[in-house]
C-alpha positions as CSV (number, residue, x, y, z in Angstrom):
1,M,-0.1,0.0,0.0
2,K,2.9,2.6,0.9
3,K,4.4,1.8,-2.6
4,L,1.2,2.2,-4.3
5,L,0.7,5.7,-2.5
6,T,4.2,6.8,-3.3
7,F,3.6,5.7,-7.1
8,V,0.3,7.8,-7.1
9,L,1.9,10.8,-5.6
10,A,4.9,10.6,-8.1
11,L,2.3,10.7,-10.7
12,A,0.5,13.7,-9.4
13,V,3.7,15.6,-9.0
14,S,5.2,14.9,-12.4
15,S,1.9,15.6,-14.1
16,G,1.0,19.0,-12.2
17,A,-2.2,17.1,-10.9
18,F,-5.4,19.1,-10.9
19,A,-7.1,19.1,-7.6
20,Q,-11.0,18.9,-7.0
21,L,-13.2,18.6,-3.9
22,G,-16.7,17.4,-3.9
23,V,-19.7,16.6,-2.0
24,K,-22.3,14.3,-3.0
25,T,-25.8,12.6,-1.8
26,G,-27.9,10.1,-3.2
27,V,-29.9,6.8,-2.6
28,L,-28.5,3.4,-1.8
29,N,-30.3,0.3,-2.5
30,S,-28.9,-2.7,-0.5
31,T,-29.5,-6.3,0.2
32,V,-27.7,-9.3,1.8
33,G,-26.0,-12.1,-0.4
34,G,-24.5,-15.3,0.7
35,E,-25.9,-18.3,2.4
36,E,-29.3,-18.6,4.2
37,V,-30.6,-15.3,2.3
38,D,-34.1,-16.3,1.2
39,S,-36.1,-14.2,3.3
40,W,-33.9,-11.0,2.6
41,D,-35.0,-8.1,0.4
42,C,-34.2,-4.8,-0.7
43,L,-33.5,-2.0,1.7
44,T,-33.7,1.7,0.4
45,S,-31.8,4.5,2.3
46,L,-30.1,7.8,1.8
47,T,-26.2,8.2,1.6
48,G,-23.8,11.0,1.4
49,G,-20.2,12.1,1.7
50,V,-17.2,14.1,0.4
51,F,-14.4,13.3,-2.0
52,F,-11.0,14.4,-3.1
53,E,-10.1,14.0,-6.9
54,L,-6.6,14.2,-8.6
55,A,-6.2,14.1,-12.3
56,L,-3.1,11.9,-12.8
57,V,-1.6,11.2,-16.3
58,N,-3.5,10.9,-19.6
59,S,-7.1,9.8,-19.0
60,L,-6.5,8.6,-15.3
61,G,-7.7,10.0,-12.1
62,L,-7.8,9.2,-8.4
63,R,-10.8,9.9,-6.3
64,T,-10.8,9.3,-2.5
65,E,-14.1,9.3,-0.7
66,A,-15.4,9.3,2.9
67,N,-19.2,8.3,2.8
68,Y,-22.0,7.7,5.2
69,M,-24.0,4.7,4.2
70,R,-26.8,2.7,5.6
71,K,-26.7,-0.9,4.4
72,G,-28.7,-4.0,5.3
73,S,-31.9,-5.6,4.2
74,E,-35.5,-5.9,4.9
75,Y,-36.9,-9.4,5.5
76,N,-40.2,-11.2,5.6
77,E,-40.8,-14.9,6.6
78,V,-43.6,-17.3,7.4
79,I,-43.1,-20.0,9.8
80,E,-45.1,-23.1,9.5
81,D,-45.6,-25.1,12.8
82,S,-47.6,-28.0,13.4
83,E,-49.6,-26.3,16.0
84,L,-49.4,-22.6,14.9
85,D,-48.5,-20.8,11.8
86,Y,-47.1,-17.1,12.2
87,S,-45.1,-14.7,10.3
88,Y,-42.8,-11.9,10.9
89,S,-41.2,-9.1,9.2
90,G,-38.7,-6.3,9.6
91,K,-35.4,-4.8,8.7
92,V,-31.7,-4.9,9.7
93,T,-29.9,-1.7,9.1
94,I,-26.2,-1.2,9.5
95,D,-24.7,2.2,9.4
96,Y,-21.2,2.4,8.1
97,L,-18.6,5.1,7.6
98,G,-16.7,4.0,4.4
99,F,-13.4,5.0,2.7
100,T,-13.1,4.3,-0.9
101,P,-10.0,5.2,-3.2
102,M,-11.4,4.9,-6.7
103,L,-9.2,4.8,-10.0
104,L,-11.0,6.6,-12.7
105,Y,-10.5,6.3,-16.4
106,E,-12.0,8.9,-18.8
107,V,-13.6,7.1,-21.8
108,I,-14.8,10.3,-23.4
109,P,-14.8,14.0,-22.0
110,G,-16.8,13.9,-18.7
111,L,-17.5,10.1,-18.8
112,T,-15.6,7.8,-16.5
113,V,-15.4,4.2,-15.6
114,E,-14.2,3.7,-12.0
115,A,-13.1,0.7,-9.6
116,G,-11.5,0.5,-6.3
117,P,-11.5,-1.2,-2.9
118,E,-13.6,-0.1,0.1
119,V,-13.2,-0.2,3.9
120,A,-16.2,0.6,6.1
121,F,-16.4,0.9,9.8
122,R,-19.7,0.0,11.5
123,L,-21.4,2.9,13.5
124,A,-24.7,1.3,14.4
125,A,-26.7,-1.6,13.7
126,T,-30.4,-2.4,14.6
127,D,-33.0,-5.0,13.9
128,E,-36.7,-3.5,13.7
129,Y,-39.1,-6.3,13.7
130,E,-42.7,-7.1,13.8
131,S,-44.7,-10.3,14.2
132,D,-48.1,-11.6,14.8
133,F,-47.4,-11.5,18.5
134,D,-45.2,-8.4,19.2
135,S,-42.9,-5.7,17.7
136,G,-39.8,-3.7,18.6
137,E,-36.2,-3.0,18.2
138,D,-33.0,-4.7,19.0
139,D,-29.5,-3.5,19.1
140,W,-27.6,-5.5,16.6
141,K,-24.0,-4.2,16.9
142,D,-22.9,-7.5,18.8
143,F,-24.2,-9.4,15.7
144,V,-22.2,-7.4,13.1
145,K,-18.4,-7.2,12.6
146,S,-16.9,-3.9,13.2
147,T,-15.2,-3.6,9.7
148,D,-16.5,-4.6,6.3
149,F,-14.5,-4.8,3.1
150,G,-15.5,-4.7,-0.4
151,V,-14.9,-3.8,-4.2
152,N,-16.8,-1.0,-6.1
153,L,-17.5,-0.7,-9.7
154,G,-19.3,2.2,-11.4
155,L,-19.8,4.9,-14.2
156,G,-19.6,8.8,-13.6
157,Y,-20.2,11.8,-15.5
158,T,-19.2,15.2,-14.6
159,F,-20.5,18.2,-16.6
160,D,-18.3,21.4,-17.2
161,F,-20.0,23.4,-14.7
162,G,-19.4,20.8,-11.8
163,L,-22.4,18.6,-11.7
164,D,-21.2,15.1,-10.9
165,L,-23.5,12.1,-11.6
166,N,-22.4,8.6,-10.4
167,A,-23.8,5.1,-10.4
168,R,-21.9,2.3,-8.5
169,Y,-22.3,-1.2,-7.5
170,S,-20.8,-2.3,-4.2
171,I,-19.6,-6.2,-3.6
172,G,-19.0,-7.1,-0.1
173,L,-16.4,-9.4,0.6
174,T,-16.7,-9.9,4.2
175,D,-19.3,-12.2,6.0
176,W,-20.4,-9.5,8.5
177,V,-22.2,-12.0,11.0
178,D,-20.5,-12.0,14.3
179,N,-22.7,-14.2,16.2
180,Q,-21.9,-17.9,16.8
181,M,-25.6,-19.1,16.9
182,L,-26.3,-17.5,13.5
183,S,-23.0,-19.0,12.0
184,D,-24.1,-22.4,13.4
185,M,-27.3,-22.1,11.7
186,G,-25.5,-21.6,8.3
187,A,-25.7,-17.6,8.1
188,E,-23.1,-16.2,5.8
189,W,-24.2,-12.8,4.9
190,K,-22.3,-10.2,2.8
191,N,-23.3,-6.7,1.8
192,R,-24.5,-5.8,-1.8
193,A,-25.5,-2.5,-2.7
194,L,-26.3,-0.1,-5.8
195,M,-25.8,3.4,-5.1
196,F,-26.9,6.5,-7.3
197,T,-25.5,9.9,-6.3
198,V,-25.6,13.5,-7.4
199,G,-22.8,15.9,-6.5
200,Y,-21.0,19.1,-6.9
201,I,-17.2,19.6,-7.6
202,F,-15.0,22.6,-6.6
203,D,-11.7,23.2,-8.3
204,I,-9.1,24.0,-5.6
205,G,-5.8,23.9,-7.5
206,G,-3.7,22.8,-10.4
207,G,-0.4,21.9,-8.5
208,V,2.7,22.5,-10.6
209,A,0.8,23.5,-13.5
210,D,-0.9,26.4,-11.5
211,S,2.3,27.5,-10.0
212,E,4.0,28.3,-13.4
213,D,1.0,30.5,-14.6
């Protein structure tokens, strides 16, 4: 990682990298993939964050982001018992603060394809439930691992006046279950999310190129 950062900084300095700062907000549609996920369904929530972008060489750029994200899933299940059938539903939500370095490649002016890793730190986790007999909310922090790793793939378009549009798919690599009983039942749950955001970019400098003007 240290060698990679050194290489990126060297590219930035040698190219007179153009720096930009941005803010964004949008909608995140998430669900849970893995094993024992038949009852999970899509959860829609809001997301937002800030980012710092460097233009490197040719059509390459680097965008480093810090994002608030609410991931998780809704669920609905019917239990068929020999004496009593009942149903329950609800949603599990996990709030994360995620950090994402994305490598950007500009296909045509304004349009980029992007890819990069993500590390996210759990802020909170809850299970809101409702059944035929009761309802309530449980703290699920002890059921969810504190750190989540993933990979992001996406497309972006930035207009000349600073408007930034982005669509991204996030593939979780970590089984976030941190409960032995759930693991013994076969649960192996990984985050999946589709994110659509709109943002605005501010130009904050052109490095070596600006200093020569």
